[in-house]
N, C-alpha and C positions, 0 to 999 in steps of 0.2 A: 543639474545632474542629467545625463543622458542614460536612460534605462531601456534596455531591449528585452522584451519578453518573448520567450519561445513557447508557443502554445500548440498543443495537439488535442485539446479537449473541446467538445461541443458545448453548447448551452441549449436548454429545452424550454422555449417560451410558453408551452401549452399548459404549464402549471401542474401537470400530472407527475412528471419526472423531476426529481430534485437533484439529480446527479450534477456535480460541478457547480451547483448554485452558490456555494460558499466562496469559490475562487473568483470573485467579481473584480477583475483587474480594473475595470472602469471606475469602481468605487474605492477600492482599497489602495490604489496608487494615485497620488495627486497629479493628474494630467496637466494642471495649470502651473504648478510649481516646478515640475520636471518635464523634460522632453521625453516622451514615451513612444517607443517604436515597437513593432511586432514582427516576428518571423513565424509563419504558421504553415501548416499543411492544409489541404482542402477541408478536412473536418474541423481543425482548429480555427479556421477562418470564421466559422459560425459562432465561435466563442468570444470573438472580439466585438464587444458591444459599446465601446467608448464612442463618443461623438467624433466623427471623422475630422472635425476641425481641431480636435485636441490630440490627434495622432500624428507624430512627427514623420513616421514612415511605416509602411506595411509592405512586406515582401512575402509572397506565397511560394512555397517550394513543394515538390511532389512528396518528399519524405524528410521530416526534420531530423530523422536519425541517419541520414546520409551525410557523412562528414563534409564532403566536398560541397554539397548543396547548402548545408547550414553555414559552413564557413564563408562561402561565397555570398550568401544572403546577408550575413552580419557585416561582412566587409563592405558590401554595397550600401547598407544602412549607414555605416560610419562615414563613407564618402559623401553621402547626401546630407547627413544631419550633423556629423561631428564625432569625435572620439567617444567610445562606449565606456561608461563608468560602471555599469552593472549589467551583466547578462544573466537573466533570471529564468530558471527552468524548475518547475515544481512537480513534474511527473517523474515517477521512478525510471521511466524509459528514456528520459532526456538528461538526467543528472550527469551521466558519464560523458556523453558527447558534448554537452555544454562545457564541461571542464576541459575537454580537448580543444575546443574552439577558443576558450579563454587563453589557454597556453599558446596556441598558434598565433593569436592576434594580440597578445600582450594585454588582455583585459583583466582588471583586478578581480579577485575571487578565487574560489577553490580550484586547485589543479587536479589532474588525474590521480596523483598519489594521495591527495587529501580525500577525494571521493572514494578511493579504494577501501578505506577503513569501514565504510558502511555500504559498499557495493560488492566487494570481493569477499566471498564467504570464507575463504582460506585466511586472508589477511585479518579479518575481524576476529576470528577465533584465536589466531596466534597472539594478538594483542591482549584480548581479555584473559586468555590463559596465563600470559606473562604477569598479569595483575593479580593472579591467584583465584580467578573465577573458574568454576568447574565448567568444562565444555565436553561434548562428546569426543571420543577418539576420532580422528579424521586424517585424511591423506589426499593429496592430489592424485588424479588419474594420469600420471605422466605417460603411462603406457599400460597395455593390457596385462603384462606380466606383473608389474608392481601393484596394480589394482587387485589382481587375484591373490597375490601374496598378502596384502593388507586384509583382504576378506578372510583368508584362511586363519590369520592371526587373531582377528577381531571376532569372527564368527557371524553367523546369519541370525536374523535378518539384518540388512544394511540399508542405508539410504544413499541413492545415487542422484546427484543434483548438479545443475549448472552452477559454476562458480559465481556468475554475475546474474543469475536468474531472478525472477520476481513472480509473485502470485502462484507459486507451486508449479509453474509451467516447466515441463521437462523433468519433473522429479519422479523418481521411481522407488518404490519399496522392493528390495531384491531379497528373495527368500532362499536362493540356492546358487551354487556356483555355475550351473548350467545356464540359468537365466542371466546371471551377470556376464558370462562370456558372450552371450548373444547380444545383450545391450551394448557391450563395449565395441562390438563390430559395427554398430549402427550410429555411433556418436563420434565427435571429435574429442578424444580423451583429454586433450590439452585444456578444454573448456569445462571439465567436470571434476567433481570431488566425490569421495566416499565418506560417509559418516556412520559411526556406531548408532544403532537403533536404541533410543531411550524409551523405556516404558514409563508412561505417566500422563498426567493431564497437561494440556498446553494452555498457558496464559499469555496475554499480551499487555504491554504497557505503552500508552500513548501520551506523549508529553512534549515539552519544549525545553531544550538545553540553552541556558543563558550564556552570557559572554565568558563566564568563568567555568563552564561545564557544569555549573549547578543546575538544578531543575526547579524552576519556579512553579511549574504546573505539570502534573501527570495524573493519569487515571489507569487503574489496574482492572483488567477484565479476564474472564475465564471463557475459553472457547467451549462451545457445544459442537461436538464432532471436530474435524480439523480441516485445514485448507487442502491437504492432499486428498482426503476422502471426497471433498467437493469437486476438485478438478479432475481427478482420475476415476472416482467411483460414483459420481453423480449423487452423493449424499447431501442432505441439507447442511448448511453451515450457519452458525450463529455465535453470539457471545453475550455475556452478562457482566455488567460493571460490578466489581467486588466492593462491598461496604467494609467499614472499619473492622479489622481483626488482626491478631498477631501475625498471621500469614501474610496479610496485605502489607503490614509494616516491613516484614522481611523482604518481600518482593520489591517494595519501594527502595530499600537500601541496596538491594541487588542491582536495580536499574541505575542508581547513582554510581555504583562502582563500574558498571559497564560503560556508561557515558563518559565518565572520567578517564577510564583506561583508553578509550578511543579518541579522546580530545575533541569531542563533538561540541561545538559552540554555536550559538545564534542560529539554531535550526530545530525543526521538529524531529521527533524520532518515533519509530514503531519497533519496539523490542518484543521478541517472542522467546519464551523460556518454558522448560519442562518443570513440573512439580511432581516428584516421584511419590510412590506410596508412602515412603518414610519422610515426605516433605523436604527432601533435598531439592535444591534449586540448581538447574542445569541450563546454561546458555544454549539457545537455539540459533537465533540470528537477529540482526538489527538493521533497520533501514533509516537513512537520513531524510525522511520525508514524512508526510502525514499519512496515517493509516488509511487503508482502502475500505471497500464495502461501505457500510453505513456508519463507520467509526466517526468521521468528522461531524456528521449531522446529529448523531446522538450526543457527542461531546458538547456541541453548541447548545443543544436543548437542555442538557442536565446542568452544565457548568457556566453557560453563557460565554464560552471561549470558542471563537472562530480561529482555529489554528492557522488558516491561510492569512487572516488579518495580522496575527501576531508575527508570522514569518515575514510577510511583506513589509511590515513596519520595521522589523529588525534589519532587513536588507536595504530598504529605501530611506528610512528615517533614522536608523541607528538607535532605536529604542524598542523596549519590550514593555507593553502595558497590558496588565491582566485585570479583569474585574474582581471584586470581592468574591471569595469562594462561598458557595452555599453550604448548608449542612450536608450531611453524608448522603447524596442522592444515588439512585441506581436506575438502571434501565438495561435494555438489551436490543439485539437485532437478530433477524433471521432471514436467510435467503434459501428458498426452495428452488433447486435448479430446473432448467428446462427439461422436458421429457425427451425421450429418444425419438428418432425418426423425423428430424427437421429437414426442411421447413414444414410446419404443421399449423393448421387452423384450430383455434380454440372453439370447442363446442359448449362446454360448461366449465365454470371455475367457482371457487368458494371464498369470497371475501370474508375476513375474520374480525373486522373492527366492531361490528355490531355485537358479536358474541363475547369479545374480550375487551373490557374497558381499558386494559393496559396498552392496547395498540394505539399509538399516536399517529403513525403514518403507515399506509400500505400501498403497494403497487401490485395489483392483480390484473392480468390481461382480461379483457372482456370477450364474450362470445363474438366470433367473427375476426378477432385479431389474429395475425399470423406471426408465430414465433420463428425467428430466423436463427440459423446456427451461428456460432462464434460469439465473441464478446467475453468480457470478464465479469467481475462481481457487479459492475454497474450496468450490465445489460438488462433487458426486460426478460425476467425469468418467470417461472411458474408462479412465484409469489415472493414479494419482499416486504418485510415488516420491521418497524421500529417501535419499541415498547418502552414505557416508563413505569416506575413504581418500585416497591420493595424488591430487593434482590431475589428472595425466595419465590415471591409471587410471579415475578417476571420470568424466572427460569421455568417455573411450573407451566406458565402459559405458553412459553416457547415450545415446550415438549408436547403440550396438548395440541398446538397448531400443527406441529409436525405429524402427529398421529391423525388429526382430523381433516387436514387439507386435502382437497381433491381437485384435479383438473382433468378434463377429457378433451382430447384433440384428435384430429384426423389428418392424415398426410396431405400435403399440397403437392400436386405433380410438378416436377422440375420444369 
């Protein structure tokens, strides 16, 4: 089989950063049994660690999200090595364009309409609503007038978000009509949707959908704060794995209904939902990829499940193998975002692992380090922590770390 991997992720050999360490293509894809090629951007090139003798072809492009560049690179690989049997993309930001390239070049695998059920936030809500799952009221922003009409009917606050966005980028909470009108002037309304604001706690479910849309593995977690508050408000973000309870059982069944309604098979998923004060469950959104932030690393630590390995085995070998599940473990993670005024040099910071035995891993910048602007959850922030232990103890420690963590920085001249 000829497998082409599209990679935009780096690897960090210094041992301090664990980002992308589970997506070890050189180990998780059999480079001797299969012909394995890579298409990468300059950052993704640093993440290709396979023996060059076992790489069939490697093409670097400026941007793997440029359709012409990616399509041309895959076509070049096919001319050099032979027809492509699998085009693998595991990043949220390459799922859609990889589907377009498959369709253009006749490569087997998901097409744009298949990917839309877990990339297009309008389409996914339409499908799960048809299956009887409660979703927020929503509407496409076809134009400013229709958006304002929806807002007046639904009431404020509302959520304005990109239809195919990720990581809460471009998401706005809109509290009044004046703010909505200003935002609508600044965006391409064809690419956005409006949603009813749902009051409640946000949970996430991370798992793997099997061949029959069943779920052989999933873990339920409860957010501490939320992604929008992290991205737009600079608030800490974390979550805690939920241990056995009637609510967890209901959420697991909710996840099964959503995955079945969307026909998701042989792929990981990251589902987010609201739990209201009355414990009603309301769909938020779903992604057909592995959860971000510290989710995959905590999942492997607690359950022994590397979701990258499971996914690549399903794609390359046609099998899904999971280890025996442990008893009911819990853990959590926390990211304290960068301070304002970047770039900035760290003067002092407060590691927490000595004070909290629940901390399994931490990444805290040292005095003298320079924090740069940009990046997502996997950037070097003020502090990143992964914890293990009893659910209640882990949540208590996360909240104590939020209260007690300190970092002092000074601006770095441009």
